[in-house]
Steps between C-alpha positions, in 0.01 A plus 500: 500500500399529140226712354413206273592696189701206368831685528822360637663598828759697306239745376395593855833666564599329825784292359716781364561698822525190719752333267700822489512521879597134529775546244634801688482325837683189383765706319551698821534180704749365246707815534488492879620139517770534232773624736458206736502259205818645351690500829373172640458138407448422130167337592374844615494614137176306448296749705563817293490301177160360602372846589627636168332217310166569669540873425555423130198267493280767661629757251422268208148449640456876518619544141259230381216666689577836341511338155168325563345824619623699201388219269149521645499878460611470139224252416235723659605798288481297180133404549 
């Protein structure tokens, strides 16, 4: 799946859109399950909190991928 150029997976550009979609999907699932968690058993709160945590992790991965991509672009322009 690599062109053997020695680059990382972040430079291929697949991580940024996939991480963004995952972040959006988990945030949406957290929002959809929030009403049931607030009106039900206190143990039901774990589901939206878990979804929100995964959404934040996916967003952080996307931000790191963007930073790695812009860092690679900056190094290429300096050469």
